C-alpha positions as CSV (number, residue, x, y, z in Angstrom):
1,Q,-38.6,-41.1,-14.6
2,Q,-37.4,-44.5,-15.5
3,L,-34.4,-45.9,-13.5
4,G,-31.2,-45.5,-15.4
5,T,-32.4,-42.8,-17.7
6,P,-30.6,-39.4,-17.9
7,L,-32.0,-36.4,-16.2
8,S,-34.2,-34.0,-18.2
9,D,-32.9,-30.6,-19.1
10,Q,-34.6,-29.0,-16.0
11,E,-33.3,-31.8,-13.8
12,Y,-29.8,-31.2,-15.1
13,R,-30.0,-27.5,-14.3
14,Q,-31.0,-28.3,-10.7
15,F,-28.4,-31.1,-10.4
16,F,-25.6,-28.8,-11.6
17,R,-26.8,-25.7,-9.9
18,S,-24.3,-26.1,-7.0
19,L,-21.6,-27.1,-9.5
20,R,-22.2,-24.2,-12.0
21,V,-19.1,-22.4,-10.7
22,A,-16.3,-24.2,-12.6
23,R,-14.3,-24.4,-9.4
24,R,-17.0,-26.6,-7.8
25,A,-17.4,-28.8,-10.8
26,S,-13.6,-29.1,-10.9
27,S,-13.6,-30.2,-7.3
28,A,-16.1,-32.9,-8.1
29,C,-13.8,-34.0,-10.9
30,L,-10.9,-34.0,-8.5
31,L,-12.8,-36.4,-6.2
32,R,-13.5,-38.6,-9.2
33,A,-9.8,-38.6,-10.2
34,L,-8.6,-39.3,-6.7
35,Y,-11.0,-41.9,-5.6
36,G,-12.5,-43.3,-8.8
37,C,-16.0,-44.1,-9.8
38,Q,-16.5,-46.7,-7.0
39,N,-16.2,-44.0,-4.3
40,P,-19.5,-43.8,-2.4
41,L,-19.9,-40.0,-2.9
42,V,-19.0,-40.2,-6.6
43,R,-21.4,-43.1,-7.1
44,R,-24.2,-41.1,-5.4
45,L,-23.6,-38.2,-7.8
46,D,-23.6,-40.6,-10.7
47,E,-26.8,-42.3,-9.5
48,Y,-28.5,-39.0,-9.0
49,E,-27.5,-37.9,-12.4
50,N,-29.2,-41.0,-13.9
51,H,-32.3,-41.4,-11.8
52,G,-30.9,-43.8,-9.3
53,V,-29.0,-46.3,-11.6
54,I,-25.6,-45.8,-13.1
55,P,-25.9,-46.9,-16.8
56,E,-23.9,-49.9,-17.8
57,G,-22.5,-50.6,-21.2
58,P,-21.9,-48.1,-24.0
59,I,-23.0,-44.5,-23.4
60,C,-24.1,-42.2,-26.1
61,S,-23.5,-38.5,-25.5
62,E,-24.2,-35.1,-26.9
63,L,-20.5,-34.5,-27.6
64,P,-19.9,-33.8,-31.3
65,G,-17.2,-36.1,-32.7
66,T,-17.2,-38.3,-29.6
67,P,-20.6,-39.8,-29.4
68,F,-19.8,-43.2,-27.7
69,F,-18.1,-44.2,-24.5
70,P,-17.7,-47.8,-23.1
71,D,-19.3,-46.9,-19.8
72,F,-20.6,-44.0,-17.7
73,C,-17.3,-43.8,-15.7
74,T,-15.3,-43.2,-18.9
75,F,-17.8,-40.6,-20.1
76,S,-17.6,-38.8,-16.7
77,F,-13.8,-38.8,-16.8
78,Y,-13.9,-37.4,-20.3
79,R,-16.1,-34.5,-19.2
80,C,-13.7,-33.7,-16.4
81,I,-10.6,-33.9,-18.5
82,R,-12.1,-31.7,-21.3
83,K,-13.7,-29.4,-18.7
84,R,-17.0,-30.0,-20.4
85,Y,-18.7,-30.5,-17.1
86,F,-22.3,-30.1,-18.2
87,I,-22.5,-32.3,-21.2
88,K,-25.4,-34.8,-21.0
89,V,-25.6,-38.5,-22.0
């Protein structure tokens, strides 16, 4: 895969396998809320989710009615706030 591209559906299933339980996904969101997107662990998760590079600039998502976000951090916070943990970019 190309650096900075989102994971495929199969890769997303594997990536979120350990987070499938809402409690685990919620814990990852709590880390994001407490420490922000610059936290090394949060950055590693974001990089893994995007083949090694966190996308910069506007982000398009599969969310109906909310297709654009100014950056990946904002998109990730939105997923956490709305408890839509497994929505892809």
